[in-house]
Backbone as numpy.savetxt, mean C-alpha at the origin, in Angstrom:
# Nx Ny Nz CAx CAy CAz Cx Cy Cz
10.02 -49.15 15.53 8.86 -48.25 14.84 8.02 -48.69 13.60
7.12 -48.47 13.09 6.80 -49.56 11.97 7.20 -48.50 10.42
6.87 -49.07 9.29 6.97 -48.05 8.16 6.68 -46.91 8.15
5.19 -47.10 8.42 4.29 -45.54 8.33 4.41 -45.02 9.01
4.86 -45.16 10.40 5.73 -44.11 11.29 6.42 -43.14 11.05
7.75 -44.25 10.16 8.79 -43.42 9.68 8.31 -42.71 8.43
7.33 -43.26 7.61 7.23 -42.47 6.79 6.35 -40.78 6.90
5.37 -41.08 7.86 5.01 -39.93 8.54 5.96 -38.70 8.91
7.08 -39.42 9.59 8.04 -38.36 10.10 8.73 -37.93 9.16
8.97 -38.42 8.13 9.92 -38.09 7.04 8.69 -36.98 6.49
7.66 -37.21 6.37 6.87 -36.29 5.49 6.71 -34.79 6.20
6.33 -35.01 7.55 6.50 -33.92 8.37 7.93 -32.87 8.61
8.89 -34.16 8.48 10.16 -33.08 8.36 10.14 -32.49 7.10
10.05 -32.96 6.00 9.83 -32.25 4.51 9.03 -31.00 4.56
7.59 -30.83 5.31 7.35 -30.16 5.42 7.66 -28.98 6.32
8.18 -29.29 7.19 8.78 -28.32 8.37 9.87 -27.63 7.23
10.70 -28.32 6.71 11.58 -28.12 5.63 11.36 -26.79 5.21
10.14 -27.25 4.11 9.65 -26.35 3.34 8.89 -24.93 3.95
8.49 -25.20 5.11 7.73 -23.88 6.00 8.97 -22.83 6.13
10.04 -23.61 6.72 11.37 -23.01 7.02 11.99 -22.25 6.02
12.01 -22.62 4.95 12.45 -22.15 4.00 11.95 -21.16 3.20
10.47 -21.58 3.31 9.40 -20.34 2.66 9.07 -19.03 3.53
9.45 -19.33 4.83 9.23 -17.92 5.75 10.62 -17.56 5.67
11.66 -17.82 5.27 13.25 -17.62 5.08 13.03 -16.43 4.02
12.57 -17.15 3.08 12.22 -16.46 1.63 11.20 -15.25 1.43
10.58 -15.63 2.48 9.57 -14.15 2.53 10.43 -12.90 3.16
11.10 -13.35 4.31 11.87 -12.30 5.03 13.07 -12.07 4.14
13.60 -12.51 2.93 14.43 -12.17 2.17 13.81 -11.27 1.27
12.93 -11.58 0.95 12.21 -10.58 -0.20 11.79 -9.32 0.33
11.40 -9.38 1.62 10.84 -8.14 2.20 11.89 -7.36 2.39
12.99 -7.55 2.86 14.47 -6.91 2.97 14.71 -6.06 1.84
14.31 -6.60 0.61 14.98 -6.44 -0.63 13.78 -5.01 -1.02
12.50 -5.04 -0.04 11.58 -3.80 -0.48 11.79 -2.70 0.51
12.22 -3.34 1.63 11.94 -2.33 3.24 12.51 -1.19 2.94
12.12 -0.14 3.66 12.62 0.96 3.69 13.43 1.20 4.86
14.79 1.42 4.91 15.71 1.56 6.14 15.93 3.22 6.27
15.44 3.97 5.79 15.58 5.59 6.05 14.53 6.26 6.32
14.52 7.22 7.34 13.21 7.83 7.43 12.08 8.44 6.44
11.22 8.60 6.37 10.43 8.91 5.68 10.67 10.32 4.99
10.83 10.40 3.77 11.00 11.91 3.25 9.81 12.86 3.37
10.33 14.02 2.77 9.34 15.14 2.21 8.18 14.86 1.64
9.19 14.28 0.47 8.14 13.67 -0.86 7.11 12.67 0.08
7.35 11.88 0.92 6.60 10.75 1.00 5.20 11.23 2.17
5.90 12.47 2.82 4.77 12.98 3.95 3.75 13.58 3.24
4.37 14.09 1.86 3.52 14.94 1.40 2.42 14.16 0.59
2.31 12.84 0.72 1.30 11.83 0.25 0.31 12.19 0.98
0.56 12.44 2.36 -0.66 12.42 3.50 -2.15 13.08 2.92
-1.76 14.50 2.70 -2.80 15.15 2.37 -3.60 15.13 1.24
-2.53 14.69 0.10 -3.14 14.36 -1.26 -3.94 12.96 -1.16
-3.77 12.06 -0.40 -4.58 11.12 -0.48 -5.63 11.04 0.62
-5.74 11.85 1.60 -6.80 12.09 2.42 -7.83 12.78 1.67
-7.52 14.08 0.94 -8.57 14.98 0.64 -9.05 14.32 -0.69
-8.20 13.41 -1.75 -8.80 12.89 -2.41 -10.07 12.00 -1.96
-9.75 10.84 -1.02 -10.71 10.17 -0.33 -11.82 10.46 0.26
-11.97 11.85 0.68 -13.26 12.72 1.24 -13.81 13.63 0.00
-13.17 13.75 -1.00 -13.81 14.33 -2.39 -13.58 15.72 -1.50
-12.50 16.45 -0.95 -12.19 17.76 -0.69 -11.29 18.26 -1.70
-11.82 18.81 -2.74 -11.17 19.19 -4.22 -10.32 20.36 -3.97
-10.94 21.72 -3.11 -10.29 22.73 -3.24 -9.13 22.68 -2.51
-9.17 21.55 -1.20 -8.13 21.26 -0.66 -6.96 20.61 -1.22
-7.50 19.69 -1.79 -6.59 19.04 -2.94 -5.94 19.42 -3.87
-6.54 20.46 -4.12 -5.61 21.66 -4.99 -4.19 21.88 -4.56
-4.62 22.46 -3.31 -3.27 22.91 -2.61 -2.12 21.96 -2.13
-3.04 20.86 -1.44 -2.46 19.61 -1.52 -1.30 19.45 -2.82
-2.03 18.82 -3.85 -1.37 18.71 -4.84 0.17 19.72 -5.55
-0.46 20.82 -5.53 1.05 21.98 -5.41 1.68 22.00 -4.43
1.82 21.68 -3.12 2.75 21.46 -2.02 3.43 20.07 -2.31
2.75 19.18 -2.91 3.39 17.63 -3.02 4.41 18.13 -4.20
3.96 18.77 -5.44 4.96 18.87 -6.57 6.40 19.80 -6.08
6.01 20.77 -4.99 7.30 21.49 -4.51 7.82 20.40 -3.63
7.44 19.43 -2.78 8.21 18.55 -1.95 8.75 17.47 -2.79
8.45 17.13 -4.29 9.42 16.38 -4.76 8.30 15.11 -5.39
7.46 15.09 -5.30 6.67 14.17 -6.02 6.55 14.57 -7.51
6.80 13.88 -8.11 6.31 13.73 -9.79 4.84 13.82 -10.26
4.99 14.34 -11.77 3.79 14.21 -12.08 3.22 12.98 -12.10
3.97 11.79 -12.68 3.87 10.58 -12.44 3.28 9.90 -11.24
4.23 10.16 -10.16 4.01 9.87 -8.89 2.62 10.03 -8.34
2.20 11.47 -8.55 0.77 11.85 -8.15 -0.33 11.32 -9.04
0.30 11.10 -10.36 -1.30 10.71 -10.82 -1.19 8.77 -10.46
-0.11 8.21 -10.06 -0.20 6.87 -9.68 -0.82 7.18 -8.22
-0.85 7.98 -7.30 -1.29 8.07 -6.25 -3.24 7.92 -6.31
-3.35 8.56 -7.47 -4.97 8.45 -7.57 -5.58 7.05 -8.07
-4.45 6.54 -8.89 -4.75 4.89 -9.41 -4.79 4.17 -8.57
-4.14 3.90 -7.42 -3.78 3.44 -6.48 -5.13 3.52 -5.41
-5.49 4.90 -5.23 -6.61 5.19 -4.24 -7.81 4.43 -4.70
-8.21 4.08 -6.17 -9.59 3.42 -6.79 -9.98 2.64 -5.34
-9.01 1.49 -5.34 -9.27 0.13 -4.48 -9.77 0.63 -3.38
-9.39 1.90 -2.67 -9.70 2.24 -1.22 -10.72 3.02 -1.44
-10.89 4.38 -2.25 -11.69 5.45 -1.79 -12.60 5.27 -3.05
-12.61 4.21 -4.13 -13.70 4.46 -5.33 -13.27 4.87 -6.32
-13.69 4.37 -7.53 -13.16 5.12 -8.83 -14.10 6.45 -8.67
-15.01 6.74 -8.34 -15.53 8.22 -8.26 -14.55 9.16 -7.61
-13.92 8.95 -6.75 -13.24 9.72 -5.94 -11.53 9.99 -6.36
-11.32 8.56 -6.92 -9.97 8.64 -7.26 -10.26 9.26 -8.72
-11.16 9.10 -9.60 -11.49 9.74 -10.90 -11.10 11.46 -10.47
-11.85 11.90 -9.65 -12.21 13.48 -9.12 -10.93 13.97 -9.17
-10.18 13.22 -8.42 -8.82 13.77 -7.85 -7.81 13.69 -9.10
-7.88 12.64 -10.02 -7.14 12.76 -11.02 -7.30 14.13 -11.82
-8.86 14.54 -11.80 -9.18 15.68 -12.43 -8.74 16.73 -12.30
-8.53 16.80 -10.75 -8.29 18.09 -10.07 -6.59 18.26 -10.22
-5.76 16.98 -10.54 -4.42 17.29 -10.38 -4.03 17.77 -11.82
-4.89 17.14 -12.85 -4.54 17.42 -13.92 -5.16 19.17 -14.31
-6.07 19.59 -13.54 -6.10 21.13 -13.62 -5.21 21.71 -13.00
-4.37 21.21 -11.66 -3.51 21.81 -11.21 -2.00 22.13 -12.56
-1.81 20.96 -12.79 -0.96 20.72 -13.95 -1.14 21.88 -14.76
-2.46 22.02 -15.33 -2.71 22.92 -16.31 -2.27 24.44 -16.14
-2.68 24.63 -14.98 -2.51 26.20 -14.17 -1.12 26.38 -14.01
-0.24 25.35 -13.89 1.04 25.57 -13.73 2.07 25.31 -15.22
1.34 25.24 -16.06 1.75 24.80 -17.12 2.93 23.87 -17.28
2.45 22.65 -16.69 3.65 21.53 -16.44 3.03 20.48 -17.51
3.97 20.31 -18.21 3.59 18.77 -18.99 4.37 17.69 -18.94
3.93 16.74 -18.87 4.76 15.47 -18.63 3.92 14.28 -20.02
5.05 13.32 -20.12 4.78 12.04 -20.50 4.70 10.73 -19.88
3.72 10.30 -20.03 3.61 8.80 -19.46 4.93 7.70 -19.80
6.02 8.17 -19.65 6.88 7.42 -20.04 7.31 6.17 -19.10
6.79 6.44 -17.84 7.26 5.08 -16.80 5.97 4.31 -16.70
4.55 4.92 -17.56 3.52 3.86 -17.12 3.45 2.64 -17.77
3.31 1.65 -17.50 3.28 0.08 -17.57 2.05 -0.11 -18.07
1.54 -0.82 -19.25 0.25 -1.02 -19.68 0.06 -2.51 -18.89
-0.95 -2.81 -18.71 -1.39 -4.31 -18.60 -0.93 -5.08 -19.49
0.15 -6.08 -18.87 0.55 -7.16 -19.79 0.12 -8.42 -19.70
-1.02 -8.46 -20.85 -1.60 -9.53 -20.95 -0.81 -11.36 -20.75
0.36 -11.14 -20.84 1.37 -12.30 -20.69 1.59 -12.75 -19.42
1.49 -11.30 -18.38 1.99 -11.50 -17.02 0.72 -12.31 -16.15
1.25 -13.50 -15.26 0.21 -13.52 -14.62 0.40 -13.03 -13.42
-0.66 -11.84 -13.17 -0.69 -10.90 -12.22 -1.04 -11.57 -10.80
-2.07 -12.29 -11.06 -2.55 -13.14 -9.69 -1.18 -13.76 -8.80
-0.77 -14.31 -9.83 0.68 -14.92 -8.91 1.11 -14.14 -8.35
1.65 -13.12 -9.08 2.65 -11.69 -8.79 1.56 -11.58 -7.39
0.87 -11.04 -7.60 -0.12 -10.32 -6.09 0.19 -11.00 -5.17
0.03 -12.59 -5.35 -0.20 -13.72 -3.93 1.11 -13.63 -3.48
2.13 -13.81 -4.29 3.23 -13.50 -3.91 3.31 -11.88 -3.03
3.18 -10.77 -3.66 3.56 -9.78 -2.76 2.82 -9.57 -1.71
1.49 -9.82 -1.74 0.87 -9.98 -0.33 1.44 -10.92 0.45
2.02 -11.81 0.24 2.75 -12.68 1.14 3.87 -12.40 1.79
4.64 -12.12 0.53 5.56 -10.69 1.37 5.49 -9.63 2.25
4.61 -9.09 2.17 4.26 -7.65 2.86 3.66 -8.22 4.28
2.69 -9.13 4.60 2.35 -9.65 5.24 3.08 -10.85 6.20
4.18 -11.10 5.37 4.90 -12.13 6.11 4.41 -13.56 6.49
3.19 -13.94 5.61 2.39 -15.29 5.73 1.83 -15.55 4.44
2.32 -16.67 4.34 1.98 -17.57 3.21 0.77 -17.83 2.76
0.18 -16.77 1.32 -1.21 -16.59 1.19 -1.74 -17.47 0.03
-0.92 -18.32 -0.59 -1.38 -19.04 -1.57 -2.47 -20.19 -1.42
-2.62 -20.57 -0.21 -3.60 -21.58 -0.05 -5.04 -20.90 0.31
-5.01 -19.44 0.84 -5.93 -18.74 1.26 -6.71 -17.63 0.29
-7.84 -17.85 0.43 -9.14 -17.33 -0.33 -9.21 -15.94 0.47
-9.33 -14.67 -0.10 -9.38 -13.73 0.87 -10.73 -13.56 1.03
-11.47 -13.38 2.38 -12.56 -12.95 2.49 -13.36 -14.34 2.08
-13.34 -15.69 1.93 -13.54 -16.56 1.40 -14.61 -16.52 0.20
-14.16 -15.24 -0.60 -15.04 -15.02 -1.75 -14.09 -14.97 -3.02
-14.07 -16.06 -3.72 -12.83 -15.85 -5.27 -13.11 -14.69 -5.90
-14.12 -14.12 -6.12 -14.14 -12.72 -6.85 -13.57 -11.77 -6.14
-13.26 -11.57 -4.78 -12.86 -10.52 -3.97 -11.34 -10.83 -3.84
-10.82 -12.03 -3.86 -9.50 -12.72 -3.88 -8.89 -12.60 -5.26
-9.42 -12.63 -6.10 -9.00 -12.07 -7.46 -8.73 -11.01 -7.77
-9.68 -10.16 -7.18 -9.36 -8.61 -7.50 -8.41 -8.00 -6.66
-8.27 -8.44 -5.54 -7.33 -8.18 -4.33 -5.70 -8.85 -5.05
-5.89 -9.82 -5.24 -4.43 -10.19 -5.50 -3.96 -10.23 -7.19
-4.98 -10.41 -8.11 -4.42 -10.02 -9.35 -4.19 -8.32 -9.69
-5.40 -7.63 -9.11 -5.07 -6.26 -9.72 -4.27 -5.63 -8.62
-4.95 -5.36 -7.43 -4.41 -4.42 -6.53 -2.77 -4.85 -6.21
-2.56 -6.02 -5.47 -1.54 -6.76 -5.02 -0.53 -6.68 -6.30
-1.04 -7.24 -7.15 -0.13 -8.10 -8.38 -0.05 -6.54 -9.76
-1.22 -6.42 -10.11 -0.52 -5.20 -11.33 -0.07 -4.04 -10.68
-0.91 -3.52 -9.68 -0.49 -2.01 -9.27 0.87 -2.12 -8.65
0.89 -3.25 -7.75 2.31 -3.21 -7.03 3.74 -3.30 -7.84
3.31 -3.90 -9.37 4.26 -4.37 -10.32 4.67 -3.11 -10.63
3.99 -1.90 -10.87 4.56 -0.62 -10.94 5.29 -0.04 -10.07
6.09 -0.84 -9.66 7.29 -0.24 -8.74 8.11 0.82 -9.23
8.16 1.10 -10.54 9.20 2.08 -11.13 8.57 3.58 -10.87
7.34 3.52 -10.04 6.61 4.54 -10.11 6.43 4.93 -8.73
5.75 3.89 -7.77 5.55 4.00 -6.29 6.15 2.97 -6.05
6.97 2.84 -4.48 7.29 2.21 -4.13 6.14 1.36 -3.09
6.45 0.17 -2.63 5.57 -0.41 -1.68 5.04 0.13 -0.63
6.29 1.28 0.26 6.21 1.92 1.29 5.29 2.98 0.72
5.60 3.37 -0.38 5.14 4.87 -0.90 3.51 4.51 -1.01
3.17 3.24 -1.55 1.62 2.81 -1.83 0.89 2.36 -0.34
1.71 1.97 0.41 0.96 1.74 1.80 0.66 3.07 2.49
1.48 4.05 2.24 1.52 5.34 2.91 -0.34 6.03 2.04
-0.35 5.72 0.94 -1.10 6.40 0.57 -2.58 5.41 1.01
-2.48 4.14 0.97 -3.37 3.41 1.65 -3.72 4.21 2.91
-3.03 4.16 4.13 -3.02 4.53 5.15 -3.78 5.96 5.41
-3.16 6.41 4.52 -3.84 8.12 4.46 -5.43 8.13 4.27
-5.73 7.03 3.23 -6.97 6.86 2.66 -8.09 6.46 3.67
-7.37 5.29 4.30 -8.26 4.87 5.53 -8.30 5.51 6.88
-7.68 6.49 7.04 -7.61 7.24 8.17 -8.65 8.42 7.84
-8.51 8.69 6.48 -9.86 9.75 6.19 -11.24 8.99 6.27
-11.38 7.82 5.92 -11.95 7.15 6.26 -12.87 7.05 7.42
-12.12 6.93 8.13 -12.32 6.81 9.87 -13.23 5.37 10.76
-13.70 5.05 9.68 -14.55 3.96 9.93 -14.09 2.31 9.56
-12.87 2.23 9.32 -12.21 0.85 9.01 -11.22 0.34 9.85
-10.96 0.25 10.93 -10.17 0.02 12.04 -9.18 -1.33 11.14
-10.28 -2.10 11.11 -9.65 -3.44 10.95 -8.61 -3.24 9.91
-9.10 -2.54 8.75 -8.25 -2.51 7.58 -6.78 -1.61 7.89
-7.33 -0.54 8.64 -6.26 0.33 8.70 -5.13 -0.29 9.48
-5.56 -1.18 10.54 -4.31 -2.05 11.51 -3.58 -2.90 10.61
-4.64 -3.80 9.54 -3.80 -4.46 8.73 -2.61 -3.89 8.04
-3.09 -2.53 7.45 -1.97 -1.81 6.46 -0.74 -1.01 7.36
-1.02 -0.52 8.60 -0.07 -0.05 9.57 0.91 -1.58 9.59
0.29 -2.36 9.91 0.95 -3.68 10.40 1.96 -3.89 9.12
1.55 -3.83 7.68 2.64 -3.88 6.53 3.50 -2.74 6.75
3.19 -1.46 7.19 4.19 -0.47 6.88 5.09 -0.71 8.12
4.71 -1.55 9.27 5.88 -1.89 9.93 6.65 -2.86 10.03
6.21 -3.99 8.98 6.71 -4.72 8.22 7.75 -4.02 7.36
7.51 -3.26 6.44 8.20 -2.57 5.55 9.33 -1.50 6.17
9.52 -1.85 7.88 10.69 -1.18 8.27 10.31 0.58 8.69
9.07 0.99 8.62 8.75 2.29 8.86 8.79 2.09 10.58
9.39 2.92 11.26 9.39 3.00 12.90 8.10 3.94 13.50
7.75 3.33 14.53 6.66 4.01 15.21 6.57 5.53 15.01
7.65 5.95 15.32 7.83 7.61 15.62 7.75 8.05 13.92
8.14 7.25 12.72 7.60 7.69 11.54 6.41 7.24 11.21
5.98 6.43 11.14 4.39 6.20 11.05 3.56 7.25 11.84
3.96 7.71 12.87 3.33 8.43 13.53 3.11 10.10 13.26
4.62 10.19 12.80 4.51 11.77 11.69 3.61 11.51 10.96
3.59 10.85 9.96 2.81 10.72 8.87 1.44 10.90 9.06
1.08 10.35 9.82 -0.35 10.34 10.65 -0.61 11.74 11.30
0.38 12.39 12.01 -0.10 13.36 12.68 0.33 14.76 11.64
0.90 14.23 10.68 0.96 15.88 9.58 -0.92 15.68 9.33
-1.75 15.28 9.43 -3.21 15.58 9.15 -3.89 16.23 10.32
-3.33 16.23 11.67 -3.69 16.64 12.83 -4.42 17.90 12.52
-4.27 18.80 12.14 -4.86 20.14 11.87 -5.95 20.28 10.79
-5.85 19.05 10.22 -7.19 18.71 9.06 -7.99 18.04 10.09
-7.98 17.14 10.64 -9.24 16.41 11.04 -8.56 15.76 12.51
-8.34 16.15 13.34 -7.83 16.12 14.80 -8.70 14.49 15.21
-10.00 14.38 15.10 -10.49 13.24 15.49 -10.32 12.18 14.95
-10.07 12.38 13.37 -9.17 10.72 12.79 -8.06 10.20 13.11
-7.20 11.66 13.22 -6.00 11.24 13.69 -5.92 10.56 14.89
-6.64 10.96 16.05 -6.60 10.22 17.12 -7.12 8.76 16.87
-8.10 8.57 16.20 -8.51 7.15 16.01 -7.36 6.62 15.24
-7.06 6.95 14.34 -5.94 6.08 13.81 -4.57 6.02 14.41
-4.41 6.91 15.51 -3.14 6.92 16.33 -3.37 5.54 17.22
-4.72 5.59 17.66 -4.84 4.59 18.30 -4.75 2.97 18.09
-5.03 2.86 16.31 -5.00 1.76 15.99 -3.05 1.49 15.76
-2.43 2.65 15.65 -1.01 2.89 15.39 -0.55 2.09 16.70
-0.98 2.66 17.87 -0.55 2.04 18.82 -0.74 0.29 19.22
-1.94 0.12 18.92 -1.79 -1.17 18.99 -0.92 -1.90 18.44
-0.74 -1.64 17.04 -0.05 -2.16 16.06 1.52 -2.48 16.35
2.29 -1.24 16.83 3.54 -1.32 16.91 3.80 -1.72 18.57
2.86 -2.01 19.35 2.93 -2.11 21.18 3.84 -3.20 21.06
């Protein structure tokens, strides 16, 4: 065997080792943020809040926010739900949700300080953080992939959504954030591909099929058709 063939074999062996180590590292990192328990009442209360915000149904949202507070969601966590939703439902819906939430706090005379809120740190490479987080959540190395073949979208998703927002994990966990997204996409009804991607992440994060069904089914009385569509996607993900 000539030297060139030997070198090629060594390069491939090195690449295989790197790939194996990377996959192992992603698996280890996922285990650190996965949830090993059933969804809590606090987490189930995220569903109607995100759903009504996504559709701009503010009267129903007021009731959902009050119920979420009673279920254990803190004002800081609820505020974060609306922040996370801007990426999926848009700023107008997210801002209206936030204003409705603030109105509920005023009615209930609830005051809170944003002690947990992390400001955007210019010294942090959020793009790199987001690339790593997205890789962990999807269990796929995303470093060489430009999302949607569009650098602008790639930067927005990796740097701000999966970087900056997911870095605020002292407020909402990765599971919490994905639940917000699943409820939002369920409300929109017409985005099955995106819903499938995020339900896959929910599955990766340790949430069982039964628990995911329970979360989505909590919206059945609100919109049975939307729930049926979401359950079809869920079934395909967990098959």
